[in-house]
C-alpha positions as CSV (number, residue, x, y, z in Angstrom):
1,A,-81.3,12.4,30.6
2,V,-79.3,12.5,33.6
3,P,-80.5,15.9,35.1
4,S,-84.2,14.9,34.7
5,F,-83.4,11.8,36.6
6,L,-81.7,13.6,39.4
7,R,-85.1,16.2,39.5
8,A,-87.4,13.3,39.3
9,R,-85.7,11.4,42.4
10,Q,-85.5,14.9,44.2
11,R,-89.1,15.3,43.8
12,S,-89.9,11.7,44.9
13,Q,-87.7,12.1,48.0
14,A,-89.8,14.7,48.7
15,V,-92.8,13.4,48.1
16,T,-91.9,11.0,50.8
17,A,-90.8,13.7,53.4
18,L,-94.2,15.1,52.6
19,T,-96.1,11.5,53.3
20,D,-94.3,11.3,56.3
21,L,-95.8,14.2,57.9
22,R,-99.4,13.1,56.7
23,L,-98.9,10.0,58.5
24,I,-97.2,12.0,61.6
25,D,-100.4,14.4,61.9
26,A,-103.0,11.5,61.2
27,A,-101.1,9.4,63.9
28,L,-101.4,12.8,66.1
29,D,-104.8,13.1,65.6
30,Q,-105.6,9.4,66.7
31,L,-103.7,9.5,69.9
32,A,-105.2,12.6,70.7
33,L,-108.8,11.1,69.9
34,E,-107.9,7.9,72.1
35,E,-106.4,9.7,74.8
36,N,-108.7,12.5,75.2
37,L,-105.9,15.2,75.1
38,P,-106.1,18.6,74.9
39,E,-105.5,20.8,71.7
40,G,-102.0,22.2,72.5
41,T,-100.5,19.3,74.4
42,V,-96.8,18.3,73.5
43,V,-96.6,15.1,72.3
44,E,-93.0,12.9,72.8
45,P,-92.7,11.2,69.0
46,S,-92.6,7.8,70.6
47,A,-95.9,8.6,71.7
48,I,-97.4,8.3,68.1
49,I,-95.0,5.1,67.3
50,P,-98.0,2.5,68.1
51,Y,-100.4,4.3,65.2
52,L,-97.4,3.5,62.5
53,K,-97.0,0.8,60.7
54,P,-94.5,-1.2,62.4
55,G,-91.1,-1.8,60.6
56,S,-91.9,1.2,58.6
57,K,-88.8,3.5,58.1
58,L,-90.9,6.4,59.4
59,H,-91.6,4.2,62.5
60,T,-88.3,3.6,62.9
61,R,-86.8,7.0,62.8
62,L,-89.5,8.5,65.2
63,Q,-87.9,5.9,67.9
64,T,-84.6,8.3,67.5
65,T,-84.1,11.5,70.0
66,P,-85.4,13.8,68.4
67,A,-87.6,12.3,66.1
68,M,-85.7,12.7,62.4
69,D,-87.1,13.0,59.1
70,V,-85.2,11.0,56.0
71,F,-82.8,13.3,55.9
72,G,-81.8,13.2,59.3
73,N,-83.1,16.4,59.9
74,P,-85.4,17.3,63.5
75,Y,-89.5,17.7,63.1
76,G,-89.4,20.0,66.1
77,I,-92.2,19.9,69.0
78,L,-95.1,17.7,68.4
79,R,-98.6,19.3,69.6
80,V,-102.2,17.9,69.4
81,G,-104.1,20.2,66.9
82,A,-101.1,21.5,64.9
83,E,-99.7,20.2,61.8
84,P,-95.8,19.1,62.4
85,G,-93.8,21.3,60.6
86,V,-91.2,20.7,57.7
87,P,-87.6,21.1,59.2
88,A,-86.3,24.0,57.3
89,A,-83.3,22.2,56.0
90,T,-85.5,19.6,54.1
91,A,-87.3,22.4,52.3
92,L,-84.0,24.1,51.4
93,R,-82.9,20.7,50.1
94,F,-85.9,20.6,47.9
95,S,-86.2,24.2,46.9
96,D,-86.0,23.5,43.3
97,V,-89.0,20.9,43.1
98,A,-91.0,21.6,45.8
99,D,-92.1,25.3,46.6
100,A,-93.9,26.5,49.8
101,E,-97.2,25.3,48.1
102,F,-96.5,21.9,47.8
103,W,-96.0,21.4,51.4
104,A,-98.9,23.0,52.7
105,P,-100.8,22.7,54.7
106,F,-97.4,22.2,56.6
107,E,-95.6,25.0,57.7
108,I,-92.0,25.2,57.5
109,L,-89.9,25.4,60.3
110,S,-87.6,28.2,60.8
111,E,-84.0,27.2,61.9
């Protein structure tokens, strides 16, 4: 029972990380539309904070420099028109419950 519980917990954490990536991507799109930013523009994580739910864990984590995922791994550079990447350490942590297809369309960043 314990291994099943641990696997389910890991899968839940992976889903949380994936949801964060989706929220960051949506916030980037919203910022780009409102500010008329050209594709490829580098965006500071703090710029998308107004497009996230205040008080949420993601909202709080993006206020750190560099922006970190739930495990303290940096998201890397955020660009308009490009999906944020999955930190390599995060993908590795969940490799037994989440393969590369799980993370699609987000690319796994190289270290």
